[in-house]
C-alpha positions in Angstrom: -1.2 3.1 -108.0 -4.1 5.2 -111.0 -6.9 3.8 -113.2 -5.6 3.8 -116.5 -8.0 5.3 -119.5 -7.1 4.9 -123.3 -9.2 7.3 -125.7 -9.8 6.6 -129.0 -10.8 7.9 -132.8 -14.2 6.8 -132.9 -14.8 6.9 -129.1 -13.9 6.5 -126.1 -13.4 3.3 -124.6 -12.0 2.5 -120.7 -9.7 -0.1 -119.7 -9.4 -1.4 -116.0 -5.7 -1.5 -115.0 -3.1 -0.1 -112.4 0.2 1.7 -112.6 2.6 2.3 -110.7 3.5 6.3 -108.7 6.8 7.7 -109.6 8.3 7.0 -106.7 11.2 9.1 -105.3 15.2 6.7 -105.6 16.1 8.7 -102.5 13.5 7.5 -100.4 13.6 4.0 -101.3 17.4 3.8 -100.9 17.0 5.4 -97.5 14.7 2.4 -96.5 17.3 0.4 -97.7 20.6 1.7 -96.1 18.1 1.9 -92.2 17.1 -2.2 -92.6 21.1 -2.8 -93.6 22.3 -0.9 -90.5 19.8 -2.7 -88.2 21.0 -6.1 -89.3 24.2 -5.4 -89.2 24.0 -3.4 -85.7 22.6 -7.3 -84.6 25.6 -9.0 -86.2 27.8 -7.0 -84.9 26.1 -6.9 -80.5 28.1 -8.7 -78.2 26.4 -12.5 -77.1 26.0 -11.6 -73.7 23.5 -8.4 -74.5 21.7 -10.7 -76.7 21.3 -13.4 -74.2 19.5 -10.7 -72.1 16.6 -10.5 -74.5 16.2 -14.6 -74.4 13.2 -16.0 -72.2 14.3 -16.3 -68.3 15.3 -19.6 -67.0 12.6 -21.3 -65.0 12.6 -20.3 -61.3 13.8 -22.6 -59.2 12.5 -23.4 -55.8 13.6 -24.8 -52.4 12.0 -25.3 -49.1 11.7 -22.9 -46.3 12.3 -23.0 -42.4 9.1 -21.8 -40.8 11.0 -20.9 -37.8 11.9 -17.0 -37.3 15.3 -16.1 -36.5 16.4 -15.2 -32.7 16.0 -11.5 -32.2 19.3 -9.9 -32.7 20.4 -8.4 -29.6 21.3 -4.9 -29.6 24.5 -4.0 -28.4 24.4 -0.8 -25.8 25.7 2.3 -27.3 28.7 3.5 -25.4 27.9 6.8 -24.6 31.2 8.9 -24.4 29.9 11.5 -22.7 29.8 11.5 -18.9 26.5 11.5 -17.2 25.5 14.4 -14.6 26.2 14.0 -11.2 22.6 14.1 -9.0 22.7 16.7 -7.0 22.6 15.6 -3.0 19.5 17.0 -1.1 19.5 17.0 2.8 16.8 15.0 4.5 14.6 16.8 7.1 12.4 14.8 9.0 10.1 17.2 10.9 8.2 14.2 12.9 8.6 10.9 13.5 7.1 8.3 11.4 4.2 6.6 13.3 2.6 2.9 12.2 -1.1 2.8 11.7 -2.9 0.8 14.2 -3.5 -2.4 13.9 -6.9 -3.4 11.9 -7.6 -6.6 14.1 -6.7 -9.2 11.5 -3.7 -10.7 10.3 -3.1 -12.9 7.7 -0.2 -15.5 8.0 1.4 -17.4 4.9 1.6 -21.5 5.5 4.7 -23.0 4.4 3.1 -24.1 1.1 2.4 -20.6 0.5 6.6 -19.3 1.4 7.5 -21.9 -1.0 5.8 -21.0 -4.0 3.0 -23.2 -3.8 -1.0 -22.5 -3.4 -2.2 -22.0 -0.3 -4.7 -20.2 2.1 -3.5 -18.0 4.9 -4.7 -18.1 8.3 -6.5 -15.7 9.9 -5.5 -14.4 13.3 -8.2 -13.5 15.6 -8.6 -9.6 16.6 -6.5 -8.6 19.2 -8.6 -7.5 22.2 -7.0 -4.4 23.6 -6.4 -4.3 27.4 -9.1 -3.6 30.1 -8.5 0.1 31.4 -7.5 -0.1 35.2 -10.3 1.2 37.1 -10.6 4.5 38.6 -10.4 4.3 42.7 -11.4 6.7 45.1 -10.5 6.0 48.8 -13.0 6.4 51.6 -12.6 9.7 53.4 -14.1 11.1 56.9 -17.7 12.8 56.1 -17.3 16.0 57.1 -20.7 16.5 59.0 -19.5 13.5 61.4 -16.0 14.9 61.8 -17.0 16.9 65.7 -18.4 14.1 67.1 -15.2 11.6 65.4 -13.0 11.9 69.1 -13.8 8.4 71.5 -14.8 10.0 75.2 -11.6 10.0 77.2 -12.0 7.2 80.1 -12.6 8.3 83.9 -9.7 5.9 84.7 -7.2 7.5 82.8 -8.0 10.9 83.6 -7.4 10.2 87.1 -4.5 7.9 86.6 -3.3 11.2 84.2 -2.4 8.8 81.6 -1.9 10.0 77.9 -1.9 7.5 74.6 -3.1 6.1 71.5 -4.8 3.9 69.5 -4.0 2.6 66.2 -6.8 0.6 64.4 -8.0 -0.6 61.2 -11.6 0.1 60.0 -14.0 -1.8 57.2 -16.2 0.7 56.0 -19.3 -0.4 53.9 -20.7 1.7 51.0 -22.8 3.1 52.8 -20.0 5.2 54.9 -21.0 3.0 58.2 -18.0 0.9 60.9 -19.0 -2.8 59.6 -15.6 -4.1 61.6 -12.9 -2.6 63.5 -9.1 -4.0 64.1 -6.8 -3.3 67.1 -3.4 -2.8 66.1 -1.7 -0.9 68.4 -2.9 0.7 72.0 -1.2 2.5 75.1 -3.8 0.8 76.9 -7.0 -1.7 77.0 -9.6 1.3 78.3 -8.3 3.8 75.0 -8.8 0.4 72.8 -12.3 0.0 74.0 -13.1 3.3 74.5 -12.6 3.6 70.5 -13.7 0.4 69.4 -17.6 1.4 70.8 -17.3 4.8 69.5 -16.4 4.1 66.1 -19.3 1.1 65.8 -21.4 3.8 66.5 -20.5 7.3 65.6 -17.9 7.0 62.8 -19.6 8.0 59.2 -17.7 7.5 56.1 -17.8 9.0 52.3 -17.2 5.5 51.0 -14.6 4.3 48.9 -15.7 4.4 45.3 -14.5 2.2 41.8 -15.7 3.8 38.6 -18.0 5.9 40.8 -19.6 2.9 42.5 -19.1 2.6 46.5 -17.7 0.2 47.7 -16.1 -1.5 50.7 -12.9 -0.7 52.1 -10.5 -0.8 54.7 -8.8 1.9 56.3 -6.4 2.9 58.6 -6.6 5.3 61.6 -4.8 6.8 64.9 -6.7 8.0 67.3 -4.8 10.3 69.9 -5.7 10.6 73.6 -4.3 13.8 75.2 -5.5 15.4 78.7 -5.5 18.8 77.2 -8.6 17.6 75.6 -10.8 17.0 77.8 
């Protein structure tokens, strides 16, 4: 569109108005052809394609169970490859297995705990180790009294030319002296009396000991009477 102006002989007068511009007939024809093509394509389009562009149907809902499905059990895979064979190693025992020493406390479950019920254990008393055996030492003749140990030979036996022996059991006190003497056998009464008197007066011993402590003890001795010793 453009504004038109009219000129006259007597002067110039302006007239307002619009007039159509020069349009190309080729452009107008092209626009009409495009519109016709679009309309024809729509008419020829299948119904299934047209339904796609329509509004979708409303969504249908239904209740869903909240319980989760059980886990799927996976089937073990069968490996066709053979398993490697374990190598056998010889077992060498250098030393015997020694159990640990007892701690002194032993717990013993009651019947309730053995059945799976809750309960308390019974505490056993500590194990008392056995008392070691005492160390005993027998009485021996005191070397200082050994020279005076032989009793005097009875005179009557010397005159008769009789020899013999006496077996006695003596009780030795912690101080090493003879506190008692018992006759076990004697060749003659004179030999027994001579031995009894001499033992109570002259015999001295190193007393027996228990764990190093002197104690009373008994000892069996044999006294010989020989004429060669007179």
